[in-house]
N, C-alpha and C positions, 0 to 999 in steps of 0.2 A: 475558519468558516468556509463553507462551500462557495466557491467563486466562479463556477461554471454551471452550465446546465447539467442535469444528471441523466446518464444513460441507465435505463432499468429494463433489462431484457433477459429472456430465458435463453440459455445456451443449449447445445445438444445435451442429452442425458438429464434434462430437467433442472440443471443448475441455474440459479438466478444470479446475474451479475449486475451490480450497481457500480458505475464508474463516474468519477467527477474529479475536478481539480480542487484541491484543498489549499486555502491560503492561511498563513499563520504568521503572527508577528515575531520578529527577531530584533535584536539590538541593531542590526544593519538594514532594517526595512522589512517589507513583507516577503516571505518565502512562499513558494508554490510547488506543488507536486501532485502526481497522479495517484489517486486512491481507487482501488478496485476491491469490492467486497463480494465474495461468492457465498451463496447460501443454498440450502435445500438439495434436492436431487439425492444422490447417493453419498453426499458429504456427511461425515460423522459430526463435523462442527464447522462453524463459519470460518472462512479464510480471508485474511486481510493482506493485500499486496500493496506495498508502498513503493512507488516507482519514482526514482530521481529522474528529472528531465533537464536537459542541458540549457533550456532557456531560463532556468532558475540559477541564480548565482551560487557557486559552490559554498560560499560562506554562510548561506542560509539553507543548507541541506535539509531535506525532508527527514531522512532516516536518523539524523542526529538529535531529533526532537520528539521522539516517539511518545514519551509520557504526556507531553503537552498536546500532541496530536490526538491521542486517545481521549483526553478530556474534551477537546473540541468536538471529536466525533460523537462522544456520548451526548453532548449538548445538542449538536446539529441534527443528529439522528433521533433525538428525543427518546433515548434509552432510559428505562426506569432506574438503572443502576449500572455499576461497572462490570457486573458478572458476565454479560454477553461478550464483552470485549476481552476479558481475561480468559474466558473459556475458548476463544478462537485460536487459530493458527495464524501467526504473523510472519510476514516475509518482507525483507528489503529486496528490491529488484533493481539491477543495474545492467547497463548494456550500451550499445552505440548511441542510443537515444538519451543517455545520461550525461555524457561528457564529450567535449570537442576532441579530446585526445583519444587515440585508438586504445581502448581497454580490452578489446577482444569481444567474444560473444556474450550474450546475455547470461546473467547468473543471479542466484538467489542466496540470501543469508537469512537464517532464522532470527526472529526477534522474540526474546523471552519476556513478553509483557507480563507484569505482575502488579501487585497492589500492596502497599504498606501504609498502615494508618488510613489517611484520607487522600492518598495520591497514587497515581500510576508509577510504576518503576520499569526500567529496562536495563538490567545489568549487562552492559555491553560486553564484558568479559565472557558472558555465557552465550554470546551469539556464535553460530556455527555456519560455515559456508556449506551450502547444499551441494553434494557431489553431482556431477553431470547426469548420471543415470537417474538419480532421484529428482533432479530438476526437470528432466524430460517427463518423468511420471507425473510430477506436479502439473506441468503444462497440460498434459492430456487429461488428468483428473478434473481440472478446472475448465477445460476447453479454452485456455487462455488465448485471447486474440492478440495479434501483434500490437505493440504499444503505439506505433505510428498510426494504425487504423483507428484505435480508440481516441487518440488525440485529435485526429482529423474529424471524427464524428462529434467531438466536443467543441470543434472550432478552435483548437489550440495547435501549438507547434511544440516539437520536442525542444 
């Protein structure tokens, strides 16, 4: 469920960004992570960026639970069906804001969200690390703000 206020603003190039902290149940307690959804403008389809934040325990990682998170988003965003989520581009986002260990600069991994029968799927073996040049193009296409700024605007910490 959405556990923070929601940022809903237009970025340059007419892209709309919604950002919020999503809470989700795990067998080790509640997990939390940053979700940013980019729509409109010159985007061919919606883009979902799931960012791991280091204040969330590693054992309850956001990007290890994508099918469950998609179901939560469908309900919380009052989507009429799973189609808008499946049609979007999904990315896991990691960086210095994700872990206390130095893992290097921010990076992205594709998430192949799908649907089988009545549930979302995420074949992890089909995930791909986004090369640096494509990651930079993605940041520019989305006008992706720094994670720390988004978290501060939400009253959160990494």
